[in-house]
Backbone as JSON Lines, residues from 0, in Angstrom:
{"i":0,"aa":"M","n":[0.78,-1.18,0.01],"ca":[0.03,0.03,0.01],"c":[0.94,1.22,-0.03]}
{"i":1,"aa":"I","n":[1.92,1.31,0.84],"ca":[2.79,2.42,0.92],"c":[3.59,2.67,-0.56]}
{"i":2,"aa":"R","n":[3.9,1.49,-1.12],"ca":[4.55,1.65,-2.34],"c":[3.65,2.24,-3.41]}
{"i":3,"aa":"F","n":[2.43,1.84,-3.41],"ca":[1.45,2.28,-4.36],"c":[1.28,3.89,-4.17]}
{"i":4,"aa":"A","n":[1.11,4.31,-2.87],"ca":[1.05,5.67,-2.62],"c":[2.31,6.47,-3.13]}
{"i":5,"aa":"A","n":[3.44,5.8,-2.92],"ca":[4.7,6.51,-3.34],"c":[4.78,6.66,-4.85]}
{"i":6,"aa":"E","n":[4.21,5.6,-5.53],"ca":[4.19,5.73,-7.0],"c":[3.23,6.8,-7.45]}
{"i":7,"aa":"I","n":[2.1,6.88,-6.81],"ca":[1.21,7.94,-7.22],"c":[1.74,9.34,-7.06]}
{"i":8,"aa":"W","n":[2.46,9.51,-5.86],"ca":[3.11,10.87,-5.55],"c":[4.17,11.06,-6.58]}
{"i":9,"aa":"A","n":[4.94,10.01,-6.92],"ca":[6.09,10.22,-7.94],"c":[5.39,10.56,-9.39]}
{"i":10,"aa":"I","n":[4.3,9.96,-9.58],"ca":[3.76,10.33,-11.04],"c":[3.23,11.73,-11.02]}
{"i":11,"aa":"L","n":[2.58,12.2,-9.9],"ca":[2.12,13.51,-9.75],"c":[3.18,14.56,-9.92]}
{"i":12,"aa":"A","n":[4.3,14.19,-9.14],"ca":[5.46,15.15,-9.21],"c":[6.03,15.22,-10.56]}
{"i":13,"aa":"L","n":[6.06,14.15,-11.28],"ca":[6.65,14.17,-12.68],"c":[5.72,15.03,-13.59]}
{"i":14,"aa":"C","n":[4.4,14.75,-13.39],"ca":[3.34,15.57,-14.21],"c":[3.59,17.06,-13.88]}
{"i":15,"aa":"F","n":[3.73,17.41,-12.69],"ca":[3.95,18.8,-12.38],"c":[5.18,19.39,-12.95]}
{"i":16,"aa":"V","n":[6.25,18.71,-13.0],"ca":[7.47,19.15,-13.51],"c":[7.32,19.3,-15.12]}
{"i":17,"aa":"V","n":[6.73,18.16,-15.71],"ca":[6.57,18.21,-17.21],"c":[5.61,19.38,-17.61]}
{"i":18,"aa":"G","n":[4.51,19.53,-16.75],"ca":[3.57,20.63,-17.03],"c":[4.32,22.04,-16.96]}
{"i":19,"aa":"G","n":[5.15,22.18,-15.91],"ca":[5.85,23.53,-15.77],"c":[6.75,23.74,-17.05]}
{"i":20,"aa":"L","n":[7.36,22.69,-17.4],"ca":[8.28,22.84,-18.6],"c":[7.53,23.17,-19.85]}
{"i":21,"aa":"V","n":[6.44,22.47,-20.18],"ca":[5.67,22.7,-21.3],"c":[5.08,24.12,-21.27]}
{"i":22,"aa":"G","n":[4.66,24.58,-20.04],"ca":[4.11,25.97,-19.95],"c":[5.1,26.96,-20.12]}
{"i":23,"aa":"W","n":[6.27,26.73,-19.65],"ca":[7.34,27.65,-19.89],"c":[7.79,27.79,-21.29]}
{"i":24,"aa":"L","n":[7.83,26.59,-21.99],"ca":[8.14,26.7,-23.39],"c":[7.04,27.37,-24.19]}
{"i":25,"aa":"L","n":[5.87,27.16,-23.92],"ca":[4.79,27.73,-24.61],"c":[4.78,29.28,-24.42]}
{"i":26,"aa":"S","n":[5.15,29.78,-23.11],"ca":[5.08,31.11,-22.86],"c":[6.22,31.82,-23.58]}
{"i":27,"aa":"R","n":[7.35,31.17,-23.62],"ca":[8.48,31.79,-24.45],"c":[8.11,31.84,-25.9]}
{"i":28,"aa":"G","n":[7.4,30.9,-26.43],"ca":[6.97,30.93,-27.91],"c":[5.89,31.97,-28.1]}
{"i":29,"aa":"L","n":[5.01,32.27,-27.12],"ca":[4.02,33.28,-27.35],"c":[4.41,34.67,-26.9]}
{"i":30,"aa":"R","n":[5.47,34.76,-26.19],"ca":[5.89,36.12,-25.67],"c":[6.07,37.06,-26.73]}
{"i":31,"aa":"P","n":[6.72,36.86,-27.84],"ca":[6.9,37.86,-28.9],"c":[5.58,38.38,-29.42]}
{"i":32,"aa":"L","n":[4.49,37.42,-29.37],"ca":[3.14,37.91,-29.89],"c":[2.53,38.87,-28.91]}
{"i":33,"aa":"V","n":[2.81,38.72,-27.55],"ca":[2.06,39.51,-26.54],"c":[2.94,40.61,-26.13]}
{"i":34,"aa":"W","n":[4.15,40.32,-25.74],"ca":[4.98,41.35,-25.07],"c":[6.37,41.45,-25.82]}
{"i":35,"aa":"Q","n":[6.71,42.66,-26.18],"ca":[7.91,42.85,-26.84],"c":[8.73,43.76,-26.0]}
{"i":36,"aa":"P","n":[9.92,43.38,-25.57],"ca":[10.8,44.27,-24.81],"c":[11.3,45.36,-25.58]}
{"i":37,"aa":"K","n":[11.56,46.5,-24.88],"ca":[12.1,47.67,-25.55],"c":[13.61,47.4,-25.9]}
{"i":38,"aa":"R","n":[13.98,47.82,-27.16],"ca":[15.32,47.7,-27.56],"c":[16.01,48.94,-27.35]}
{"i":39,"aa":"A","n":[17.38,48.79,-27.17],"ca":[18.16,50.0,-26.91],"c":[18.17,50.84,-28.16]}
{"i":40,"aa":"G","n":[17.99,52.09,-28.11],"ca":[18.0,53.08,-29.23],"c":[16.66,53.05,-30.06]}
{"i":41,"aa":"S","n":[15.74,52.36,-29.65],"ca":[14.46,52.35,-30.48],"c":[13.63,53.45,-29.88]}
{"i":42,"aa":"E","n":[12.91,54.19,-30.76],"ca":[12.08,55.17,-30.4],"c":[10.58,54.56,-30.29]}
{"i":43,"aa":"P","n":[9.9,55.11,-29.37],"ca":[8.44,54.63,-29.25],"c":[7.74,55.02,-30.57]}
{"i":44,"aa":"R","n":[6.91,54.13,-31.07],"ca":[6.17,54.44,-32.3],"c":[4.8,54.82,-31.75]}
{"i":45,"aa":"E","n":[4.16,55.72,-32.61],"ca":[2.84,56.05,-32.27],"c":[1.83,55.03,-32.8]}
{"i":46,"aa":"A","n":[0.88,54.83,-31.99],"ca":[-0.19,53.93,-32.32],"c":[-1.09,54.42,-33.46]}
{"i":47,"aa":"T","n":[-1.36,53.67,-34.44],"ca":[-2.19,54.11,-35.44],"c":[-3.54,53.36,-35.38]}
{"i":48,"aa":"L","n":[-4.57,54.01,-35.42],"ca":[-5.88,53.33,-35.43],"c":[-6.41,53.3,-36.89]}
{"i":49,"aa":"L","n":[-6.87,52.21,-37.36],"ca":[-7.52,52.12,-38.64],"c":[-8.96,52.27,-38.46]}
{"i":50,"aa":"A","n":[-9.4,53.41,-39.06],"ca":[-10.75,53.74,-38.98],"c":[-11.61,52.88,-39.97]}
{"i":51,"aa":"A","n":[-12.69,52.43,-39.39],"ca":[-13.59,51.57,-40.33],"c":[-14.42,52.6,-41.11]}
{"i":52,"aa":"P","n":[-14.79,52.2,-42.3],"ca":[-15.42,53.2,-43.17],"c":[-16.86,53.44,-42.51]}
{"i":53,"aa":"L","n":[-17.27,54.74,-42.53],"ca":[-18.51,55.03,-42.01],"c":[-19.62,54.53,-42.91]}
{"i":54,"aa":"P","n":[-20.86,54.12,-42.31],"ca":[-21.85,53.58,-43.2],"c":[-22.42,54.75,-44.01]}
{"i":55,"aa":"V","n":[-22.76,54.41,-45.06],"ca":[-23.36,55.41,-46.07],"c":[-24.83,55.51,-45.74]}
{"i":56,"aa":"P","n":[-25.32,56.61,-45.46],"ca":[-26.79,56.81,-45.17],"c":[-27.62,56.53,-46.38]}
{"i":57,"aa":"A","n":[-28.7,55.97,-46.11],"ca":[-29.69,55.77,-47.43],"c":[-30.08,57.15,-47.92]}
{"i":58,"aa":"R","n":[-30.19,57.09,-49.12],"ca":[-30.63,58.38,-49.8],"c":[-32.06,58.53,-49.78]}
{"i":59,"aa":"P","n":[-32.63,59.65,-49.4],"ca":[-34.01,59.84,-49.43],"c":[-34.49,59.78,-50.85]}
{"i":60,"aa":"E","n":[-35.74,59.52,-50.98],"ca":[-36.42,59.67,-52.32],"c":[-36.55,61.04,-52.64]}
{"i":61,"aa":"P","n":[-36.3,61.4,-53.96],"ca":[-36.43,62.8,-54.36],"c":[-37.94,63.13,-54.14]}
{"i":62,"aa":"P","n":[-38.18,64.45,-53.8],"ca":[-39.61,64.79,-53.49],"c":[-40.31,64.84,-54.89]}
{"i":63,"aa":"R","n":[-41.55,64.3,-54.79],"ca":[-42.42,64.29,-56.07],"c":[-43.4,65.56,-55.92]}
{"i":64,"aa":"P","n":[-43.66,65.94,-57.02],"ca":[-44.66,67.16,-57.07],"c":[-45.92,66.81,-56.45]}
{"i":65,"aa":"R","n":[-46.6,67.64,-55.49],"ca":[-47.77,67.41,-54.94],"c":[-48.91,68.32,-55.35]}
{"i":66,"aa":"R","n":[-50.01,67.74,-55.23],"ca":[-51.23,68.59,-55.55],"c":[-51.57,69.46,-54.34]}
{"i":67,"aa":"P","n":[-52.33,70.43,-54.56],"ca":[-52.56,71.38,-53.38],"c":[-53.34,70.64,-52.32]}
{"i":68,"aa":"S","n":[-54.31,69.68,-52.58],"ca":[-54.96,68.91,-51.54],"c":[-54.02,68.11,-50.66]}
{"i":69,"aa":"E","n":[-53.0,67.64,-51.31],"ca":[-52.06,66.73,-50.49],"c":[-51.2,67.64,-49.62]}
{"i":70,"aa":"E","n":[-50.93,68.85,-49.94],"ca":[-50.05,69.76,-49.2],"c":[-50.78,70.09,-47.84]}
{"i":71,"aa":"A","n":[-52.13,70.19,-47.89],"ca":[-52.79,70.54,-46.61],"c":[-52.75,69.34,-45.69]}
{"i":72,"aa":"S","n":[-52.85,68.11,-46.16],"ca":[-52.74,66.9,-45.38],"c":[-51.34,66.74,-44.78]}
{"i":73,"aa":"V","n":[-50.34,67.13,-45.59],"ca":[-48.95,66.97,-45.05],"c":[-48.69,68.0,-43.96]}
{"i":74,"aa":"V","n":[-49.15,69.23,-44.12],"ca":[-49.02,70.15,-43.01],"c":[-49.72,69.83,-41.72]}
{"i":75,"aa":"V","n":[-50.95,69.17,-41.9],"ca":[-51.52,68.75,-40.69],"c":[-50.78,67.54,-39.99]}
{"i":76,"aa":"E","n":[-50.18,66.63,-40.84],"ca":[-49.37,65.55,-40.3],"c":[-48.2,66.16,-39.58]}
{"i":77,"aa":"A","n":[-47.59,67.07,-40.2],"ca":[-46.33,67.77,-39.64],"c":[-46.69,68.32,-38.28]}
{"i":78,"aa":"E","n":[-47.8,69.07,-38.19],"ca":[-48.2,69.64,-36.94],"c":[-48.44,68.65,-35.88]}
{"i":79,"aa":"V","n":[-49.1,67.53,-36.2],"ca":[-49.4,66.52,-35.28],"c":[-48.03,65.79,-34.7]}
{"i":80,"aa":"L","n":[-47.15,65.53,-35.81],"ca":[-45.82,64.96,-35.27],"c":[-45.03,65.93,-34.41]}
{"i":81,"aa":"A","n":[-45.22,67.25,-34.74],"ca":[-44.49,68.16,-33.96],"c":[-45.03,68.32,-32.5]}
{"i":82,"aa":"E","n":[-46.27,68.02,-32.21],"ca":[-46.9,68.13,-30.92],"c":[-46.67,66.91,-30.13]}
{"i":83,"aa":"E","n":[-46.13,65.82,-30.67],"ca":[-45.85,64.59,-29.81],"c":[-44.63,64.86,-28.94]}
{"i":84,"aa":"P","n":[-44.85,64.51,-27.61],"ca":[-43.73,64.81,-26.63],"c":[-42.54,63.81,-27.01]}
{"i":85,"aa":"P","n":[-41.39,64.21,-26.59],"ca":[-40.19,63.39,-26.85],"c":[-40.25,62.05,-26.06]}
{"i":86,"aa":"P","n":[-39.62,61.1,-26.47],"ca":[-39.63,59.8,-25.65],"c":[-39.22,60.0,-24.27]}
{"i":87,"aa":"A","n":[-39.91,59.42,-23.38],"ca":[-39.57,59.61,-22.02],"c":[-38.24,58.87,-21.63]}
{"i":88,"aa":"R","n":[-37.32,59.55,-20.89],"ca":[-36.18,58.8,-20.47],"c":[-36.47,57.96,-19.2]}
{"i":89,"aa":"P","n":[-35.73,56.89,-18.97],"ca":[-35.98,56.18,-17.79],"c":[-35.69,56.91,-16.54]}
{"i":90,"aa":"Q","n":[-36.66,56.91,-15.57],"ca":[-36.54,57.64,-14.42],"c":[-35.8,56.84,-13.37]}
{"i":91,"aa":"R","n":[-34.95,57.44,-12.56],"ca":[-34.29,56.81,-11.51],"c":[-35.24,56.83,-10.3]}
{"i":92,"aa":"M","n":[-35.09,55.92,-9.47],"ca":[-35.87,55.85,-8.31],"c":[-35.52,57.03,-7.29]}
{"i":93,"aa":"P","n":[-36.4,57.7,-6.66],"ca":[-35.93,58.83,-5.79],"c":[-35.03,58.22,-4.72]}
{"i":94,"aa":"A","n":[-34.16,59.02,-4.25],"ca":[-33.2,58.68,-3.1],"c":[-33.95,58.43,-1.82]}
{"i":95,"aa":"K","n":[-35.08,58.99,-1.57],"ca":[-35.84,58.71,-0.32],"c":[-36.39,57.39,-0.22]}
{"i":96,"aa":"M","n":[-36.46,56.69,-1.34],"ca":[-36.96,55.32,-1.29],"c":[-35.87,54.27,-1.0]}
{"i":97,"aa":"R","n":[-34.65,54.66,-1.08],"ca":[-33.59,53.84,-0.95],"c":[-33.42,53.46,0.44]}
{"i":98,"aa":"P","n":[-33.27,52.1,0.89],"ca":[-33.17,51.87,2.3],"c":[-31.96,52.33,2.93]}
{"i":99,"aa":"P","n":[-32.24,52.51,4.37],"ca":[-31.12,53.25,5.14],"c":[-29.85,52.22,4.99]}
{"i":100,"aa":"A","n":[-28.73,52.81,4.98],"ca":[-27.51,51.99,4.83],"c":[-26.56,52.27,6.1]}
{"i":101,"aa":"L","n":[-25.81,51.2,6.38],"ca":[-24.82,51.13,7.34],"c":[-23.45,51.45,6.81]}
{"i":102,"aa":"A","n":[-22.57,52.07,7.51],"ca":[-21.17,52.19,7.02],"c":[-20.46,50.87,6.98]}
{"i":103,"aa":"G","n":[-20.84,49.97,7.84],"ca":[-20.14,48.58,7.91],"c":[-21.03,47.69,8.72]}
{"i":104,"aa":"P","n":[-20.67,46.35,8.62],"ca":[-21.59,45.48,9.48],"c":[-21.29,45.63,10.91]}
{"i":105,"aa":"R","n":[-22.34,45.42,11.73],"ca":[-22.23,45.46,13.21],"c":[-21.27,44.31,13.66]}
{"i":106,"aa":"K","n":[-20.47,44.77,14.63],"ca":[-19.38,43.9,15.22],"c":[-18.49,43.25,14.19]}
{"i":107,"aa":"G","n":[-18.38,43.91,13.03],"ca":[-17.46,43.54,11.93],"c":[-17.87,42.24,11.21]}
{"i":108,"aa":"R","n":[-19.13,41.73,11.36],"ca":[-19.56,40.55,10.65],"c":[-20.97,40.75,10.19]}
{"i":109,"aa":"A","n":[-21.09,40.43,8.89],"ca":[-22.46,40.53,8.23],"c":[-23.17,39.27,8.37]}
{"i":110,"aa":"D","n":[-24.53,39.39,8.26],"ca":[-25.37,38.2,8.28],"c":[-25.22,37.52,6.9]}
{"i":111,"aa":"P","n":[-25.51,36.21,6.87],"ca":[-25.43,35.47,5.58],"c":[-26.76,35.82,4.76]}
{"i":112,"aa":"L","n":[-26.96,36.85,4.09],"ca":[-28.17,37.29,3.51],"c":[-28.54,36.37,2.33]}
{"i":113,"aa":"H","n":[-27.66,35.63,1.81],"ca":[-28.03,34.55,0.78],"c":[-29.02,33.54,1.37]}
{"i":114,"aa":"R","n":[-29.03,33.41,2.66],"ca":[-30.07,32.42,3.34],"c":[-31.43,32.68,2.99]}
{"i":115,"aa":"I","n":[-31.67,33.95,2.6],"ca":[-33.14,34.38,2.25],"c":[-33.38,33.78,0.79]}
{"i":116,"aa":"A","n":[-34.47,32.97,0.81],"ca":[-34.89,32.29,-0.42],"c":[-35.12,33.34,-1.59]}
{"i":117,"aa":"G","n":[-34.49,33.13,-2.73],"ca":[-34.65,34.04,-3.82],"c":[-33.61,35.07,-3.92]}
{"i":118,"aa":"L","n":[-32.72,35.17,-2.82],"ca":[-31.78,36.34,-2.89],"c":[-30.5,35.97,-3.57]}
{"i":119,"aa":"G","n":[-29.83,34.92,-3.12],"ca":[-28.69,34.4,-3.75],"c":[-27.43,35.16,-3.43]}
{"i":120,"aa":"R","n":[-26.23,34.65,-3.62],"ca":[-24.89,35.23,-3.16],"c":[-24.69,36.35,-3.91]}
{"i":121,"aa":"R","n":[-24.97,36.46,-5.27],"ca":[-24.58,37.62,-6.01],"c":[-25.37,38.95,-5.59]}
{"i":122,"aa":"N","n":[-26.68,38.82,-5.36],"ca":[-27.47,39.81,-4.85],"c":[-27.11,40.09,-3.47]}
{"i":123,"aa":"A","n":[-26.75,39.29,-2.64],"ca":[-26.34,39.59,-1.24],"c":[-25.06,40.43,-1.36]}
{"i":124,"aa":"D","n":[-24.13,40.15,-2.23],"ca":[-22.92,40.92,-2.4],"c":[-23.33,42.36,-2.84]}
{"i":125,"aa":"R","n":[-24.37,42.45,-3.74],"ca":[-24.66,43.79,-4.25],"c":[-25.42,44.6,-3.0]}
{"i":126,"aa":"L","n":[-26.13,43.89,-2.15],"ca":[-26.6,44.58,-1.04],"c":[-25.59,44.97,-0.06]}
{"i":127,"aa":"F","n":[-24.59,44.26,0.22],"ca":[-23.42,44.66,0.93],"c":[-22.86,45.88,0.31]}
{"i":128,"aa":"G","n":[-22.84,45.96,-0.94],"ca":[-22.32,47.22,-1.58],"c":[-22.99,48.51,-1.4]}
{"i":129,"aa":"I","n":[-24.38,48.35,-1.05],"ca":[-25.14,49.49,-0.73],"c":[-25.4,49.76,0.71]}
{"i":130,"aa":"G","n":[-24.71,48.86,1.51],"ca":[-24.76,49.07,3.06],"c":[-25.78,48.25,3.73]}
{"i":131,"aa":"V","n":[-26.42,47.26,3.08],"ca":[-27.27,46.41,3.8],"c":[-26.66,45.11,4.14]}
{"i":132,"aa":"Y","n":[-26.45,44.9,5.51],"ca":[-25.55,43.79,5.91],"c":[-26.39,42.75,6.79]}
{"i":133,"aa":"H","n":[-27.47,43.22,7.43],"ca":[-28.15,42.43,8.4],"c":[-29.56,42.17,8.02]}
{"i":134,"aa":"F","n":[-30.08,41.05,8.55],"ca":[-31.5,40.61,8.35],"c":[-32.51,41.59,8.98]}
{"i":135,"aa":"S","n":[-31.99,42.3,10.12],"ca":[-32.91,43.26,10.7],"c":[-32.93,44.5,9.94]}
{"i":136,"aa":"Q","n":[-32.07,44.87,9.12],"ca":[-32.16,45.94,8.15],"c":[-33.31,45.62,7.08]}
{"i":137,"aa":"I","n":[-33.24,44.36,6.5],"ca":[-34.17,44.03,5.62],"c":[-35.67,43.96,6.28]}
{"i":138,"aa":"A","n":[-35.66,43.39,7.49],"ca":[-36.98,43.21,8.05],"c":[-37.57,44.64,8.37]}
{"i":139,"aa":"A","n":[-36.89,45.61,8.37],"ca":[-37.38,47.03,8.58],"c":[-37.79,47.75,7.32]}
{"i":140,"aa":"W","n":[-37.61,47.21,6.25],"ca":[-37.89,47.74,4.95],"c":[-39.3,48.13,4.82]}
{"i":141,"aa":"T","n":[-39.62,49.24,4.17],"ca":[-41.04,49.51,3.86],"c":[-41.29,49.01,2.47]}
{"i":142,"aa":"P","n":[-42.48,48.84,1.98],"ca":[-42.79,48.46,0.68],"c":[-42.1,49.19,-0.44]}
{"i":143,"aa":"Q","n":[-42.0,50.56,-0.21],"ca":[-41.27,51.39,-1.14],"c":[-39.79,51.13,-1.23]}
{"i":144,"aa":"E","n":[-39.23,50.87,-0.12],"ca":[-37.79,50.47,-0.15],"c":[-37.6,49.1,-0.65]}
{"i":145,"aa":"L","n":[-38.46,48.23,-0.5],"ca":[-38.49,46.84,-1.19],"c":[-38.56,47.03,-2.6]}
{"i":146,"aa":"A","n":[-39.39,47.81,-3.1],"ca":[-39.65,48.16,-4.46],"c":[-38.25,48.7,-5.17]}
{"i":147,"aa":"W","n":[-37.59,49.58,-4.44],"ca":[-36.34,50.24,-4.84],"c":[-35.27,49.15,-4.91]}
{"i":148,"aa":"V","n":[-35.19,48.25,-3.9],"ca":[-34.17,47.23,-3.94],"c":[-34.45,46.2,-5.06]}
{"i":149,"aa":"A","n":[-35.75,45.82,-5.26],"ca":[-36.09,44.96,-6.38],"c":[-35.68,45.58,-7.7]}
{"i":150,"aa":"D","n":[-35.95,46.86,-7.9],"ca":[-35.43,47.47,-9.13],"c":[-33.92,47.5,-9.21]}
{"i":151,"aa":"Y","n":[-33.3,47.79,-8.14],"ca":[-31.84,47.88,-8.11],"c":[-31.23,46.55,-8.47]}
{"i":152,"aa":"L","n":[-31.83,45.51,-8.01],"ca":[-31.18,44.01,-8.07],"c":[-31.8,43.47,-9.36]}
{"i":153,"aa":"N","n":[-32.72,44.16,-10.18],"ca":[-33.4,43.52,-11.29],"c":[-34.06,42.23,-10.97]}
{"i":154,"aa":"A","n":[-34.71,42.2,-9.76],"ca":[-35.33,41.0,-9.27],"c":[-36.75,40.95,-9.53]}
{"i":155,"aa":"G","n":[-37.42,41.85,-10.14],"ca":[-38.81,41.7,-10.61],"c":[-39.65,41.56,-9.33]}
{"i":156,"aa":"E","n":[-40.56,40.56,-9.38],"ca":[-41.51,40.35,-8.29],"c":[-41.0,39.34,-7.27]}
{"i":157,"aa":"T","n":[-39.8,38.91,-7.42],"ca":[-39.24,37.83,-6.52],"c":[-39.18,38.34,-5.0]}
{"i":158,"aa":"P","n":[-38.8,39.57,-4.74],"ca":[-38.78,39.93,-3.3],"c":[-40.16,39.86,-2.66]}
{"i":159,"aa":"V","n":[-41.18,40.21,-3.43],"ca":[-42.54,40.26,-2.86],"c":[-43.11,38.73,-2.84]}
{"i":160,"aa":"A","n":[-42.83,37.98,-3.79],"ca":[-43.43,36.66,-4.01],"c":[-42.66,35.76,-2.93]}
{"i":161,"aa":"E","n":[-41.33,35.94,-2.72],"ca":[-40.52,35.13,-1.73],"c":[-40.69,35.61,-0.36]}
{"i":162,"aa":"D","n":[-41.42,36.79,-0.24],"ca":[-41.49,37.5,1.17],"c":[-40.2,37.64,1.93]}
{"i":163,"aa":"W","n":[-39.34,38.39,1.22],"ca":[-37.91,38.64,1.77],"c":[-38.04,39.37,3.04]}
{"i":164,"aa":"I","n":[-39.03,40.2,3.33],"ca":[-39.09,40.95,4.61],"c":[-39.45,40.1,5.73]}
{"i":165,"aa":"G","n":[-40.42,39.07,5.4],"ca":[-40.87,38.08,6.42],"c":[-39.72,37.13,6.74]}
{"i":166,"aa":"Q","n":[-39.15,36.59,5.77],"ca":[-37.99,35.69,5.97],"c":[-36.82,36.33,6.78]}
{"i":167,"aa":"A","n":[-36.62,37.64,6.47],"ca":[-35.44,38.31,7.15],"c":[-36.04,38.55,8.63]}
{"i":168,"aa":"A","n":[-37.2,38.79,8.74],"ca":[-37.75,39.05,10.27],"c":[-37.53,37.79,11.02]}
{"i":169,"aa":"R","n":[-37.97,36.62,10.43],"ca":[-37.81,35.24,11.11],"c":[-36.27,34.86,11.38]}
{"i":170,"aa":"L","n":[-35.43,35.25,10.42],"ca":[-34.01,34.91,10.66],"c":[-33.35,35.89,11.52]}
{"i":171,"aa":"A","n":[-33.73,37.11,11.64],"ca":[-33.25,38.11,12.59],"c":[-33.52,37.68,14.09]}
{"i":172,"aa":"I","n":[-34.63,37.16,14.3],"ca":[-34.93,36.71,15.71],"c":[-34.54,35.36,16.12]}
{"i":173,"aa":"A","n":[-33.95,34.65,15.12],"ca":[-33.47,33.32,15.41],"c":[-32.42,33.24,16.43]}
{"i":174,"aa":"D","n":[-32.43,32.38,17.37],"ca":[-31.47,32.34,18.32],"c":[-30.2,31.58,17.81]}
{"i":175,"aa":"G","n":[-28.95,32.04,18.15],"ca":[-27.84,31.28,17.72],"c":[-27.53,31.67,16.2]}
{"i":176,"aa":"P","n":[-26.62,30.94,15.65],"ca":[-26.27,31.08,14.33],"c":[-27.2,30.63,13.36]}
{"i":177,"aa":"V","n":[-27.36,31.29,12.26],"ca":[-28.37,30.83,11.17],"c":[-27.84,29.68,10.46]}
{"i":178,"aa":"R","n":[-28.61,28.61,10.44],"ca":[-28.09,27.59,9.76],"c":[-29.14,27.11,8.71]}
{"i":179,"aa":"G","n":[-28.69,26.35,7.69],"ca":[-29.67,25.84,6.73],"c":[-30.25,24.56,7.11]}
{"i":180,"aa":"P","n":[-31.26,24.07,6.37],"ca":[-31.87,22.84,6.72],"c":[-30.89,21.66,6.64]}
{"i":181,"aa":"R","n":[-30.96,20.73,7.63],"ca":[-30.09,19.55,7.65],"c":[-30.47,18.63,6.54]}
{"i":182,"aa":"A","n":[-29.39,18.09,6.02],"ca":[-29.64,17.08,4.97],"c":[-29.96,15.81,5.6]}
{"i":183,"aa":"S","n":[-31.09,15.09,5.21],"ca":[-31.41,13.82,5.8],"c":[-30.49,12.69,5.21]}
{"i":184,"aa":"R","n":[-30.06,11.79,6.05],"ca":[-29.14,10.74,5.62],"c":[-29.71,9.42,5.55]}
């Protein structure tokens, strides 16, 4: 058994050395393509950008002669088009709806927000980025603040459907560390 383990370790060490050599050789072969050292006496060259040709706009049809009755309808259409409001820009949520933030987690340790069903680790990290570290903060959110966070996280209706506020309230009052469900054996 010891001999078998020694053979395995020897094979692994050999693979490590061979892999290192192959990697080193490949990097030396690719280095001129990626990195070129400065040569003595060489002047820096200016970078030149090759501009792509601009697209040629489509030529409008030449105006055709109009009858007097057509001109009146064209003027009315132009007035209607001029009265249309410009397209609305997306509005940002007002700052007053943003949930209150902390400068850092209490006692230097944040709660595992990813334990809230539907939240996930990525969105928990995004909440840390805006100063939300604890279940108690989420439990204190108003519906307007929850809507702001749902918009910020692009979560749609998930926060309401999964009852993030209720889950956070239950997790905030839990005694001891928060643990996930045990796996049955």
